[in-house]
C-alpha angles and dihedrals in degrees: 000000000000116000126219115224095215091064111020096041092047091050090048091053092052088064093045093048092061094045104040099029100220090199091065124136090000140356109251091208087077091059109104094223138046107290091212088086090060087052088050091054095051092042089056092046089050090060091047094048089052089067094099087060095047123091094248090052099049094039091069090065095049099101094046092050091048090054099047097040097042092229127140120243090253092051092050090047091052090050088053091048094050093044092050095046090047091052091052090060092066102042096092089055089048088054088055088053088052092054090051102038102031132230096285096062096034094054092046093047094044092050092049092047090049089053091052092049091051089054088048092054090049088058100039093109091050095045092046089051090058088061094048100273120231131137097289096048092044090048092052094048096049090044089056089049092051090048090055099048093043093048098044097031113035092021117037102017094046095046094044092048090052095047099044092064096049094069094056098054129045112151094049099020094131096049094045091050091048093052087054088050091060092060093041093051094052091043092053091046093053096040099087092052092046094048092047089053091049091052093048090049101049109002130263097278096051089043089059090049090052091051089049091052090051091051092048092051090048090051090057094046092045092055091049098048108025123090126191101231142337091252093059090054098045097250134111130253116262091020098283120156126221089262100050102030106129117237115248120217094192130070112222109230124208125206128207123240091255091053092047092050090056092054118095088211091064093054095044089052094044095046092045091052090044092052088064091048091052099042100040094045091049093050093044093048092051097029097129093045093045092052092044090056087056091051095256129131130245088249090059090047094056092040088061092074097064100059089038091054091048091052092046094049094047093049091044093057095045095044092045090055093047095044092062090076102026137068116261099230094086090051090051092051091047090051093053092047089051092051090049089053090049092048091051089051090051090055089055097038090134088073127069093235090051091054092053093044088055091052095044095043100045093037094051093041091049092054092050090045090059092053094047095045089053099046111022102082101040090048097047101035107021132238103279097082096020095127094053096043096045088043090063090050090048090053090053092049095047091049090050092049088054097051097041098079091041091051091054092045093051091047091052093047094049100041105018091238140071092231096096097056090040091055090046091054091046091053091050091051092051090050091050091049092053093049094044090052095060100038114090119221092224095158097056115126124183142149110264 
């Protein structure tokens, strides 16, 4: 049965108002500006504080963990793979928690849990020693640590931070999300250098403690300042007042998870977004080796990220602005075409034109990916079960990000080159483009 937001969402917020007290510790109606911008700030910070649970955040600690745990690089990579895949299995259930508890409590709990898991990872060698140590025990303990930071960081905190903002803006939802994406992109780009500096300054263990402290402080501040939705606080979306709120001639319809799972649109969106998670993580994880195979230096490999980030940020802002008044299907098709261009460039990375195709394709596709991942599910399936539906997509993306590096490694081991997995990814992108072209987005709802 389809659910109307004007009735079901309102009823849901009556329950949440009594439990979570949205007027504590202050009533946002007394704030002299639209409180959605405070939500924007904490949504952006949520993404940034998830960095310790992202690949680029944990990767900085790889060498130190190899040394203290006595594991090989392959063993540590497999622990990361198993921990990541395991975390993906629970993200749909975490989305259900989000729908029941709201973004305020989920973000606070996820941040606090991430802090605890960072402390756990800092003590894995000590805890494993209590149980006798050895390769197997060390492997199990670090795998549990990776499971925790990936689940609470990349999974729950990232998804909840994305969703909490979507309910506060409607007319300019795409543009507002894209502005957030600019800060997140630069934060993610600078994170490896900042974490490496932190490790050199105080050591890897203390660096993890400092990150944990930051996450714990953010958890407290998030609970104080975040609110679940405008409805729960007695205000209107986009900052309208009772006098100037525009009349809506359309009823926003929400779909359940089961209904969304039966929709071809859901799977085309999820698999398209996941293709980026798989391909980009694989290339990033093996960036030096991939560039070396093409006869390029490590310096060139790391220099690739800057122009790609500039392209991604520029496209993200432009597409976010345009998407507010246009259907998303054209953006999805453009994203897949851009990834195909980038994949073709990767196959010809030994040439100068291939290098720039890689930058243009992956940069443009990454900017469009950000817009689609923010808007696709709330537009097509409504806000009432957003956490659960986007949680299933997040599980698919996290799983894909886990198998991407392994796929490239296996391809290299079996054939001595990355060409085979690159062609496989290219074929998958072409297939997705063909399917996405013929499937209509008949459920999409947006403010025109």
